[in-house]
C-alpha positions in Angstrom: -13.3 -42.9 7.4 -10.4 -41.5 9.4 -9.5 -39.1 6.7 -13.0 -37.5 7.1 -12.4 -36.6 10.8 -11.8 -32.8 11.0 -8.7 -33.4 13.0 -7.3 -29.9 12.4 -10.4 -28.2 13.7 -10.6 -30.5 16.7 -7.1 -29.7 17.7 -7.7 -26.0 17.4 -10.9 -26.3 19.4 -9.2 -28.3 22.1 -7.1 -25.3 23.1 -9.5 -22.3 22.7 -7.3 -19.8 24.4 -4.3 -20.6 22.3 -6.4 -20.6 19.2 -7.9 -17.2 20.2 -4.4 -15.8 20.6 -3.5 -17.1 17.1 -6.7 -15.6 15.6 -6.0 -12.3 17.3 -2.4 -12.3 15.9 -3.6 -13.0 12.4 -6.3 -10.4 12.7 -3.7 -7.8 13.9 -1.4 -8.7 11.0 -4.4 -8.4 8.5 -5.4 -5.1 9.9 -1.8 -3.8 9.7 -1.4 -4.9 6.1 -4.8 -3.4 5.1 -4.0 -0.1 6.7 -0.5 0.1 5.1 -2.0 -0.7 1.7 -4.8 1.8 2.2 -2.3 4.5 3.1 -0.2 3.7 0.1 -3.1 3.7 -2.3 -4.4 7.0 -0.8 -0.9 8.5 -1.2 -0.8 7.8 -4.9 -4.5 8.4 -5.7 -4.7 11.7 -3.9 -1.4 12.9 -5.4 -3.0 12.8 -8.9 -6.5 14.1 -8.1 -5.7 17.4 -9.7 -4.0 15.9 -12.7 -6.9 13.7 -13.5 -9.2 16.7 -13.6 -7.2 18.4 -16.4 -9.0 18.4 -19.7 -6.1 17.5 -22.0 -4.5 14.9 -24.2 -0.9 16.0 -24.1 0.9 18.1 -21.4 3.9 20.3 -21.3 5.9 20.8 -18.1 9.4 21.9 -17.1 11.7 18.9 -16.8 12.9 20.3 -13.5 9.4 20.1 -12.0 9.2 17.7 -9.1 5.6 17.4 -8.0 2.4 19.6 -8.3 3.1 21.8 -5.3 6.6 22.4 -6.6 6.3 23.1 -10.3 9.1 24.8 -12.2 7.7 27.3 -14.7 8.6 27.4 -18.4 8.2 29.8 -21.3 4.6 30.3 -22.4 5.7 30.6 -26.0 6.6 26.9 -26.1 2.8 26.2 -25.7 2.0 28.4 -28.7 4.8 26.8 -30.7 3.1 23.5 -30.1 -0.1 25.0 -31.6 1.7 25.0 -35.0 2.3 21.2 -34.9 0.0 19.1 -37.1 -2.6 17.3 -35.1 -2.8 19.9 -32.3 -6.3 21.3 -32.0 -5.9 23.8 -29.1 -3.7 24.8 -26.2 -4.4 26.2 -22.8 -1.9 27.6 -20.2 -2.3 26.8 -16.5 -0.5 28.5 -13.6 -0.1 26.7 -10.3 1.6 27.7 -7.1 1.3 27.4 -3.3 0.0 30.4 -1.4 -0.7 31.4 2.2 -4.4 31.4 3.0 -5.6 33.5 5.9 -9.0 32.8 7.4 -10.5 36.3 8.1 -12.6 34.9 11.0 -10.0 33.0 12.9 -6.9 34.8 11.5 -5.2 31.4 11.1 -3.0 30.7 8.0 -2.5 27.6 6.0 -0.9 26.7 2.7 -3.2 26.2 -0.3 -2.7 25.5 -4.0 -3.9 28.2 -6.4 -4.5 27.3 -10.0 -4.9 30.0 -12.6 -6.6 29.4 -16.0 -8.0 31.5 -18.8 -11.8 31.4 -18.3 -12.1 31.2 -22.1 -10.4 27.8 -22.1 -12.3 24.7 -21.0 -9.3 23.4 -19.0 -10.9 21.3 -16.3 -13.3 18.3 -16.4 -15.0 19.5 -13.2 -18.6 20.3 -14.0 -18.8 23.0 -11.4 -15.8 24.8 -12.9 -16.8 24.3 -16.6 -20.3 25.6 -16.1 -19.4 28.7 -14.0 -15.9 29.6 -15.1 -17.2 32.9 -16.7 -17.6 34.2 -13.1 -13.8 33.9 -12.7 -13.4 36.9 -15.1 -14.3 39.3 -12.2 -11.4 40.7 -10.2 -10.4 38.7 -7.1 -13.0 35.9 -7.6 -11.9 32.4 -6.8 -13.6 29.0 -6.6 -13.0 26.9 -3.4 -12.4 23.2 -3.1 -15.1 21.9 -0.8 -13.1 18.7 -0.3 -10.3 20.8 1.5 -9.2 20.3 5.0 -11.7 21.6 7.7 -8.9 23.9 9.1 -9.7 26.4 6.3 -13.0 27.0 8.0 -16.7 26.5 7.1 -16.2 28.0 3.7 -18.5 25.7 1.7 -21.3 25.7 4.3 -21.2 29.5 4.6 -21.3 30.0 0.8 -24.2 27.6 0.4 -26.2 29.6 2.9 -25.9 32.6 0.6 -23.5 34.6 2.8 -20.4 36.2 1.4 -17.1 34.5 2.0 -13.8 36.3 1.8 -10.3 35.4 2.7 -6.7 36.7 2.2 -4.5 34.8 -0.1 -0.9 36.1 -0.2 -2.1 39.2 1.6 -4.7 39.9 -1.1 -8.4 39.8 -0.3 -10.3 37.4 -2.5 -14.0 36.4 -2.7 -15.3 32.9 -2.9 -17.9 32.7 -5.7 -18.1 29.0 -6.4 -17.4 25.5 -5.2 -16.0 22.3 -6.7 -14.6 19.1 -5.3 -11.1 17.6 -5.7 -10.0 16.8 -2.2 -6.7 16.7 -0.3 -3.5 14.8 -0.7 -0.3 14.2 1.3 1.1 17.4 -0.1 -1.9 19.6 -0.6 -4.6 20.5 2.0 -6.9 22.3 -0.5 -7.0 24.2 -3.8 -8.4 27.4 -5.3 -9.2 27.9 -9.0 -9.2 31.4 -10.4 -8.5 33.2 -13.7 -5.0 33.7 -15.0 -5.3 37.5 -14.3 -6.5 37.0 -10.8 -3.6 34.5 -10.3 -1.1 37.1 -11.4 -2.8 39.6 -9.0 -2.3 37.2 -6.1 1.3 36.3 -7.1 2.5 39.8 -8.0 6.1 38.7 -8.7 5.2 36.1 -11.2 6.0 36.6 -14.9 3.0 36.3 -17.1 5.1 34.7 -19.8 6.1 31.8 -17.5 3.5 29.1 -17.0 3.5 25.8 -15.0 1.4 23.4 -17.1 0.6 23.5 -20.8 -2.5 21.7 -21.9 -2.7 20.4 -25.5 -5.8 18.9 -27.0 -5.3 16.9 -30.2 -7.6 16.9 -33.3 -10.1 14.1 -33.7 -8.6 11.1 -35.3 -5.1 11.8 -34.1 -3.3 9.6 -31.6 -2.2 11.5 -28.5 0.9 9.3 -28.2 1.9 10.0 -31.8 1.4 13.7 -31.2 3.5 13.5 -28.0 6.3 11.8 -29.8 6.2 14.3 -32.6 6.2 17.3 -30.3 9.3 15.9 -28.5 11.2 16.3 -31.7 9.4 19.5 -32.7 10.0 21.5 -29.4 13.3 22.3 -27.6 14.4 20.1 -24.7 13.6 22.8 -22.2 10.1 21.4 -22.0 9.0 17.8 -21.3 6.1 16.5 -23.4 3.8 13.9 -21.8 0.4 12.4 -22.3 -2.0 12.8 -19.5 -1.3 9.2 -18.4 2.4 10.0 -18.5 1.8 13.0 -16.2 -0.1 10.9 -13.7 2.6 8.2 -13.8 5.3 10.9 -13.4 3.7 12.3 -10.2 3.2 8.8 -8.7 6.8 7.9 -9.5 8.0 11.0 -7.7 6.2 9.9 -4.5 7.2 6.3 -4.8 10.9 6.8 -5.6 11.9 10.2 -4.4 10.1 10.5 -1.0 10.4 8.0 1.8 6.7 7.8 2.3 6.1 5.0 -0.3 8.9 2.9 1.1 7.6 3.3 4.7 4.1 2.1 3.7 5.5 -0.9 1.7 7.8 -1.7 4.6 4.8 -1.6 6.9 3.2 -4.4 4.8 6.3 -6.5 5.2 6.4 -6.0 9.0 2.7 -6.9 9.3 3.3 -10.2 7.4 6.4 -11.0 9.5 4.5 -10.4 12.7 1.6 -12.5 11.7 3.9 -15.3 10.5 5.8 -15.4 13.8 2.6 -15.6 15.8 1.1 -18.4 13.7 4.4 -20.3 13.8 4.5 -20.1 17.6 0.9 -21.4 17.8 1.4 -24.2 15.4 4.8 -25.2 16.8 3.4 -25.3 20.4 0.5 -27.4 19.1 2.7 -29.8 17.2 5.1 -30.2 20.2 2.1 -31.0 22.5 0.6 -33.6 20.1 3.8 -35.1 18.8 3.0 -38.6 20.3 -0.4 -38.5 18.5 1.2 -37.6 15.2 3.7 -40.5 15.7 0.8 -42.8 16.5 -0.9 -41.8 13.2 2.3 -42.6 11.3 2.7 -45.9 13.1 -0.9 -46.7 12.0 0.1 -46.2 8.4 -0.8 -42.6 7.7 1.7 -41.0 5.5 3.8 -37.9 6.1 1.6 -36.2 3.6 -1.5 -36.7 5.6 0.1 -35.5 8.8 1.5 -32.5 7.1 -1.9 -31.7 5.6 -3.4 -31.5 9.1 -0.9 -28.8 10.0 -1.6 -26.9 6.8 -5.4 -27.2 7.4 -4.8 -25.7 10.9 -2.9 -22.8 9.3 -5.6 -22.2 6.8 -8.3 -22.2 9.5 -6.3 -19.7 11.5 -5.9 -17.5 8.3 -9.7 -17.6 7.7 -10.7 -17.0 11.3 -8.2 -14.1 11.6 -9.0 -12.6 8.2 -12.7 -11.8 8.9 -12.2 -9.7 12.1 -9.2 -8.1 10.5 -11.3 -7.1 7.5 -14.1 -5.7 9.7 -11.7 -3.7 11.8 -10.0 -2.3 8.7 -13.3 -1.2 7.2 -14.0 0.8 10.3 -10.5 2.3 10.4 -10.8 3.2 6.7 -14.0 5.1 7.4 -12.5 6.9 10.4 -9.3 7.8 8.5 -11.2 9.0 5.5 -13.4 11.3 7.6 -10.5 12.7 9.5 -8.0 13.3 6.6 -10.3 13.6 3.5 -8.0 11.1 1.8 -9.4 8.4 -0.6 -9.3 5.5 1.8 -11.3 2.9 -0.2 -11.1 -0.9 0.3 -11.5 -2.4 -3.1 -12.3 -6.0 -3.9 -8.9 -6.5 -5.4 -7.2 -5.3 -2.2 -9.4 -7.6 -0.1 -8.6 -10.6 -2.3 -4.9 -9.8 -2.3 -4.7 -9.6 1.5 -6.7 -12.8 1.8 -4.2 -14.6 -0.4 -1.3 -13.0 1.4 -2.8 -14.1 4.8 -3.2 -17.7 3.6 0.4 -17.7 2.2 1.7 -16.2 5.4 0.0 -18.9 7.5 1.0 -21.8 5.2 4.6 -20.5 5.2 4.6 -20.6 9.0 3.1 -24.1 8.9 5.9 -25.1 6.5 8.5 -24.1 9.1 6.7 -25.6 12.0 5.9 -29.0 10.3 9.6 -30.0 10.1 9.1 -31.4 13.6 6.2 -33.5 12.4 8.2 -34.9 9.4 11.0 -36.0 11.7 8.6 -37.7 14.2 9.7 -41.3 14.5 7.3 -43.6 16.3 10.1 -45.9 17.5 12.0 -43.0 19.1 8.9 -41.4 20.7 7.6 -44.7 22.2 
């Protein structure tokens, strides 16, 4: 009968203020971990938004390229050399470079990524681009990313109202004649898509024979990985041959290993867990110290160390559960606010929620494991 008494819950309820402090500490740690994981996921997911929209199986890039805003060009002839390899169905060049955008209404400037493609090539999976790319044949026509930062101005709203929208890109006047949606990243506030000829008009010093990304589509029945491996032997080593998945992984690896941002977010998760563990430890240690005679009495009555320890573990799990719920709700609200303010993909997935719950329980149980040493050493003869 004694084992059915919810002793852990009764002890927490007996000191409501102390329990509230513990729950608040756990909720704070949960929120901090959720936000750091959300920022980290947004970093990697947003960094490859553009890459995922490329309609390709295999990709050519310069080995010196770092990330999308800083691509190193390579000879366009390498792409046409690849067209002669068995299993290659078609190729398409893509130009990509950062430019200065000037809003003609506010006269403010901002960096924007400009991508140039041959309108005859179906280079992007974006429906809005695929269906309307013929309009890019006209001089100085560009498509605008409606997921761009609001600092570029009400471009999408103005265009939908049927009013003309013009801007200056690298001191050249361009006209917006279409919209699509990709979104921002930590390195890119917005993108423009235009034809290869318009791209070269904007970047007047660029060499037409140097491209930034080469798209290769394989013939039906051919394995892209096998074609990639064959092209690596077929082409000179001044180009890097990747599958689309390799390109995505390459970009993520750059942000994770080369920049400090990935480390900062991961370190934030560690800090959140440490803070929560310290708070829970202090709560449990104070409770154990206060009830040490009671624990000694239980041991004198014949209850084992295992039972006494299980009470402390139950308290830790209750604190984890009580703190997780408000931490989750606060995080959902902060995710929404952050996504609205930054246009970053701040999505709280089921997998992330389960991971943080398990991490929270582990954090509290670990704190209990440190605090319960005092319970194990409690000797009824010494205490009484």
